[in-house]
N, CA, C and O atoms as a GROMACS GRO file, in nm:
protein
  276
    1MET      N    1   0.389   0.976   0.672
    1MET     CA    2   0.276   0.905   0.633
    1MET      C    3   0.177   0.904   0.724
    1MET      O    4   0.217   0.869   0.835
    2GLU      N    5   0.063   0.928   0.717
    2GLU     CA    6  -0.061   0.940   0.822
    2GLU      C    7  -0.058   0.841   0.908
    2GLU      O    8  -0.047   0.729   0.859
    3GLN      N    9  -0.068   0.854   1.056
    3GLN     CA   10  -0.096   0.707   1.142
    3GLN      C   11  -0.229   0.659   1.128
    3GLN      O   12  -0.248   0.544   1.166
    4ASN      N   13  -0.342   0.736   1.072
    4ASN     CA   14  -0.441   0.645   1.047
    4ASN      C   15  -0.449   0.561   0.938
    4ASN      O   16  -0.536   0.474   0.938
    5LEU      N   17  -0.353   0.574   0.820
    5LEU     CA   18  -0.365   0.505   0.718
    5LEU      C   19  -0.352   0.374   0.714
    5LEU      O   20  -0.281   0.315   0.796
    6THR      N   21  -0.421   0.309   0.616
    6THR     CA   22  -0.426   0.177   0.628
    6THR      C   23  -0.404   0.132   0.481
    6THR      O   24  -0.410   0.219   0.394
    7TYR      N   25  -0.382   0.014   0.449
    7TYR     CA   26  -0.374  -0.035   0.301
    7TYR      C   27  -0.517  -0.015   0.224
    7TYR      O   28  -0.520   0.033   0.111
    8GLU      N   29  -0.608  -0.046   0.277
    8GLU     CA   30  -0.748  -0.002   0.177
    8GLU      C   31  -0.753   0.130   0.183
    8GLU      O   32  -0.834   0.145   0.091
    9LEU      N   33  -0.726   0.268   0.229
    9LEU     CA   34  -0.713   0.398   0.222
    9LEU      C   35  -0.616   0.401   0.118
    9LEU      O   36  -0.651   0.430   0.004
   10ALA      N   37  -0.496   0.373   0.145
   10ALA     CA   38  -0.370   0.402   0.081
   10ALA      C   39  -0.395   0.359  -0.097
   10ALA      O   40  -0.362   0.425  -0.196
   11TYR      N   41  -0.465   0.221  -0.088
   11TYR     CA   42  -0.502   0.177  -0.231
   11TYR      C   43  -0.603   0.245  -0.283
   11TYR      O   44  -0.594   0.268  -0.404
   12ALA      N   45  -0.706   0.287  -0.223
   12ALA     CA   46  -0.809   0.354  -0.258
   12ALA      C   47  -0.762   0.516  -0.337
   12ALA      O   48  -0.778   0.568  -0.448
   13GLU      N   49  -0.700   0.553  -0.219
   13GLU     CA   50  -0.611   0.693  -0.301
   13GLU      C   51  -0.529   0.697  -0.431
   13GLU      O   52  -0.535   0.774  -0.527
   14LEU      N   53  -0.447   0.587  -0.405
   14LEU     CA   54  -0.372   0.544  -0.507
   14LEU      C   55  -0.440   0.532  -0.674
   14LEU      O   56  -0.406   0.584  -0.780
   15LYS      N   57  -0.533   0.455  -0.641
   15LYS     CA   58  -0.629   0.404  -0.766
   15LYS      C   59  -0.696   0.566  -0.808
   15LYS      O   60  -0.698   0.587  -0.929
   16LYS      N   61  -0.748   0.673  -0.724
   16LYS     CA   62  -0.785   0.809  -0.740
   16LYS      C   63  -0.696   0.858  -0.836
   16LYS      O   64  -0.721   0.888  -0.953
   17ILE      N   65  -0.563   0.863  -0.761
   17ILE     CA   66  -0.450   0.949  -0.856
   17ILE      C   67  -0.415   0.865  -0.972
   17ILE      O   68  -0.363   0.925  -1.065
   18THR      N   69  -0.430   0.762  -0.983
   18THR     CA   70  -0.402   0.690  -1.126
   18THR      C   71  -0.513   0.730  -1.223
   18THR      O   72  -0.493   0.770  -1.337
   19SER      N   73  -0.628   0.713  -1.166
   19SER     CA   74  -0.733   0.754  -1.247
   19SER      C   75  -0.724   0.905  -1.281
   19SER      O   76  -0.729   0.935  -1.400
   20GLU      N   77  -0.712   0.996  -1.195
   20GLU     CA   78  -0.664   1.127  -1.232
   20GLU      C   79  -0.575   1.152  -1.344
   20GLU      O   80  -0.613   1.195  -1.453
   21ILE      N   81  -0.475   1.129  -1.319
   21ILE     CA   82  -0.370   1.117  -1.435
   21ILE      C   83  -0.378   1.040  -1.550
   21ILE      O   84  -0.328   1.089  -1.651
   22GLU      N   85  -0.430   0.931  -1.558
   22GLU     CA   86  -0.483   0.863  -1.663
   22GLU      C   87  -0.588   0.934  -1.770
   22GLU      O   88  -0.582   0.923  -1.893
   23SER      N   89  -0.694   1.015  -1.684
   23SER     CA   90  -0.792   1.092  -1.768
   23SER      C   91  -0.715   1.227  -1.814
   23SER      O   92  -0.779   1.304  -1.886
   24GLU      N   93  -0.601   1.257  -1.784
   24GLU     CA   94  -0.556   1.360  -1.786
   24GLU      C   95  -0.613   1.500  -1.712
   24GLU      O   96  -0.605   1.615  -1.754
   25ALA      N   97  -0.675   1.449  -1.584
   25ALA     CA   98  -0.764   1.577  -1.493
   25ALA      C   99  -0.679   1.646  -1.425
   25ALA      O  100  -0.720   1.752  -1.376
   26VAL      N  101  -0.575   1.616  -1.409
   26VAL     CA  102  -0.454   1.653  -1.323
   26VAL      C  103  -0.370   1.783  -1.413
   26VAL      O  104  -0.314   1.779  -1.522
   27SER      N  105  -0.385   1.868  -1.342
   27SER     CA  106  -0.322   1.994  -1.417
   27SER      C  107  -0.145   2.000  -1.440
   27SER      O  108  -0.086   1.950  -1.344
   28VAL      N  109  -0.085   2.034  -1.512
   28VAL     CA  110   0.058   2.035  -1.462
   28VAL      C  111   0.130   2.061  -1.360
   28VAL      O  112   0.235   2.015  -1.316
   29ASP      N  113  -0.006   2.214  -1.302
   29ASP     CA  114   0.110   2.262  -1.168
   29ASP      C  115   0.090   2.153  -1.080
   29ASP      O  116   0.183   2.144  -1.001
   30VAL      N  117   0.001   2.067  -1.066
   30VAL     CA  118  -0.011   1.963  -0.923
   30VAL      C  119   0.058   1.838  -0.973
   30VAL      O  120   0.071   1.757  -0.880
   31LEU      N  121   0.105   1.796  -1.085
   31LEU     CA  122   0.130   1.657  -1.143
   31LEU      C  123   0.240   1.618  -1.056
   31LEU      O  124   0.241   1.511  -0.995
   32ALA      N  125   0.341   1.714  -1.050
   32ALA     CA  126   0.467   1.664  -0.970
   32ALA      C  127   0.413   1.607  -0.836
   32ALA      O  128   0.441   1.489  -0.814
   33THR      N  129   0.347   1.667  -0.751
   33THR     CA  130   0.269   1.635  -0.628
   33THR      C  131   0.191   1.515  -0.609
   33THR      O  132   0.189   1.443  -0.509
   34LYS      N  133   0.118   1.503  -0.730
   34LYS     CA  134   0.035   1.382  -0.704
   34LYS      C  135   0.117   1.263  -0.759
   34LYS      O  136   0.071   1.153  -0.728
   35VAL      N  137   0.231   1.262  -0.836
   35VAL     CA  138   0.318   1.153  -0.831
   35VAL      C  139   0.422   1.117  -0.732
   35VAL      O  140   0.471   1.004  -0.724
   36LYS      N  141   0.450   1.206  -0.664
   36LYS     CA  142   0.516   1.241  -0.513
   36LYS      C  143   0.427   1.156  -0.430
   36LYS      O  144   0.476   1.070  -0.357
   37ARG      N  145   0.288   1.177  -0.437
   37ARG     CA  146   0.184   1.120  -0.338
   37ARG      C  147   0.187   0.993  -0.387
   37ARG      O  148   0.234   0.909  -0.311
   38ALA      N  149   0.159   0.966  -0.466
   38ALA     CA  150   0.130   0.801  -0.539
   38ALA      C  151   0.280   0.741  -0.506
   38ALA      O  152   0.284   0.642  -0.433
   39SER      N  153   0.372   0.781  -0.544
   39SER     CA  154   0.503   0.702  -0.485
   39SER      C  155   0.499   0.663  -0.332
   39SER      O  156   0.518   0.550  -0.290
   40GLU      N  157   0.470   0.776  -0.254
   40GLU     CA  158   0.451   0.750  -0.126
   40GLU      C  159   0.356   0.635  -0.066
   40GLU      O  160   0.379   0.567   0.034
   41LEU      N  161   0.244   0.629  -0.148
   41LEU     CA  162   0.119   0.527  -0.151
   41LEU      C  163   0.175   0.388  -0.178
   41LEU      O  164   0.155   0.289  -0.108
   42ILE      N  165   0.239   0.392  -0.275
   42ILE     CA  166   0.312   0.266  -0.360
   42ILE      C  167   0.413   0.202  -0.225
   42ILE      O  168   0.385   0.091  -0.179
   43ALA      N  169   0.509   0.267  -0.178
   43ALA     CA  170   0.570   0.237  -0.084
   43ALA      C  171   0.518   0.197   0.057
   43ALA      O  172   0.572   0.113   0.129
   44PHE      N  173   0.419   0.261   0.083
   44PHE     CA  174   0.343   0.218   0.210
   44PHE      C  175   0.284   0.101   0.202
   44PHE      O  176   0.285   0.021   0.295
   45CYS      N  177   0.227   0.079   0.091
   45CYS     CA  178   0.141  -0.049   0.067
   45CYS      C  179   0.239  -0.179   0.051
   45CYS      O  180   0.219  -0.286   0.110
   46GLN      N  181   0.346  -0.152  -0.037
   46GLN     CA  182   0.455  -0.259  -0.036
   46GLN      C  183   0.507  -0.285   0.107
   46GLN      O  184   0.551  -0.395   0.139
   47ALA      N  185   0.502  -0.190   0.184
   47ALA     CA  186   0.570  -0.219   0.295
   47ALA      C  187   0.458  -0.309   0.416
   47ALA      O  188   0.485  -0.376   0.516
   48LYS      N  189   0.344  -0.277   0.360
   48LYS     CA  190   0.251  -0.333   0.443
   48LYS      C  191   0.213  -0.449   0.381
   48LYS      O  192   0.162  -0.527   0.462
   49LEU      N  193   0.217  -0.488   0.275
   49LEU     CA  194   0.227  -0.612   0.210
   49LEU      C  195   0.338  -0.726   0.260
   49LEU      O  196   0.327  -0.848   0.251
   50LYS      N  197   0.433  -0.658   0.310
   50LYS     CA  198   0.567  -0.731   0.342
   50LYS      C  199   0.554  -0.757   0.453
   50LYS      O  200   0.548  -0.878   0.474
   51SER      N  201   0.545  -0.684   0.553
   51SER     CA  202   0.498  -0.717   0.701
   51SER      C  203   0.391  -0.807   0.727
   51SER      O  204   0.402  -0.881   0.825
   52THR      N  205   0.278  -0.814   0.649
   52THR     CA  206   0.164  -0.899   0.677
   52THR      C  207   0.204  -1.022   0.620
   52THR      O  208   0.153  -1.124   0.666
   53GLU      N  209   0.300  -1.032   0.512
   53GLU     CA  210   0.334  -1.179   0.435
   53GLU      C  211   0.407  -1.223   0.559
   53GLU      O  212   0.373  -1.335   0.597
   54THR      N  213   0.508  -1.159   0.638
   54THR     CA  214   0.573  -1.204   0.719
   54THR      C  215   0.527  -1.250   0.854
   54THR      O  216   0.586  -1.333   0.923
   55GLU      N  217   0.443  -1.204   0.876
   55GLU     CA  218   0.321  -1.226   0.977
   55GLU      C  219   0.268  -1.347   0.958
   55GLU      O  220   0.267  -1.430   1.049
   56VAL      N  221   0.226  -1.366   0.860
   56VAL     CA  222   0.127  -1.483   0.798
   56VAL      C  223   0.218  -1.592   0.806
   56VAL      O  224   0.179  -1.694   0.863
   57MET      N  225   0.340  -1.588   0.753
   57MET     CA  226   0.450  -1.700   0.726
   57MET      C  227   0.501  -1.717   0.862
   57MET      O  228   0.556  -1.828   0.862
   58LYS      N  229   0.511  -1.656   0.994
   58LYS     CA  230   0.556  -1.663   1.121
   58LYS      C  231   0.420  -1.783   1.179
   58LYS      O  232   0.447  -1.888   1.237
   59ILE      N  233   0.290  -1.740   1.150
   59ILE     CA  234   0.206  -1.788   1.227
   59ILE      C  235   0.197  -1.957   1.141
   59ILE      O  236   0.198  -2.062   1.204
   60ILE      N  237   0.189  -1.952   1.020
   60ILE     CA  238   0.175  -2.069   0.939
   60ILE      C  239   0.297  -2.169   1.028
   60ILE      O  240   0.258  -2.275   1.076
   61GLN      N  241   0.419  -2.134   1.041
   61GLN     CA  242   0.550  -2.215   1.097
   61GLN      C  243   0.504  -2.250   1.227
   61GLN      O  244   0.552  -2.354   1.271
   62GLN      N  245   0.397  -2.170   1.325
   62GLN     CA  246   0.380  -2.182   1.422
   62GLN      C  247   0.296  -2.305   1.434
   62GLN      O  248   0.309  -2.402   1.509
   63MET      N  249   0.204  -2.278   1.341
   63MET     CA  250   0.089  -2.375   1.334
   63MET      C  251   0.140  -2.536   1.268
   63MET      O  252   0.076  -2.638   1.289
   64GLU      N  253   0.235  -2.531   1.207
   64GLU     CA  254   0.309  -2.663   1.178
   64GLU      C  255   0.439  -2.706   1.259
   64GLU      O  256   0.511  -2.802   1.231
   65THR      N  257   0.454  -2.628   1.355
   65THR     CA  258   0.524  -2.688   1.473
   65THR      C  259   0.411  -2.757   1.586
   65THR      O  260   0.422  -2.862   1.650
   66TRP      N  261   0.314  -2.667   1.584
   66TRP     CA  262   0.190  -2.729   1.687
   66TRP      C  263   0.159  -2.864   1.642
   66TRP      O  264   0.162  -2.958   1.721
   67ALA      N  265   0.119  -2.885   1.477
   67ALA     CA  266   0.095  -2.984   1.441
   67ALA      C  267   0.140  -3.107   1.442
   67ALA      O  268   0.074  -3.210   1.434
   68LYS      N  269   0.287  -3.090   1.455
   68LYS     CA  270   0.407  -3.216   1.480
   68LYS      C  271   0.416  -3.286   1.595
   68LYS      O  272   0.451  -3.403   1.610
   69LYS      N  273   0.368  -3.171   1.706
   69LYS     CA  274   0.349  -3.233   1.843
   69LYS      C  275   0.284  -3.287   1.857
   69LYS      O  276   0.269  -3.338   1.968
   0.00000   0.00000   0.00000
């Protein structure tokens, strides 16, 4: 995956690929390539969401600990 890829860019690219496939704008010759890229983007987005969720949960736990003091 590219180092400059963000969740927003990955999601936008995934939406574009999905739209192309749904509208049958993708030729059979490139379909497998598009599906593979979509799979990579989905994995990237899932990982990004999971790491963000973990980070947010840590911050919330810290805030709760500070509030108890």
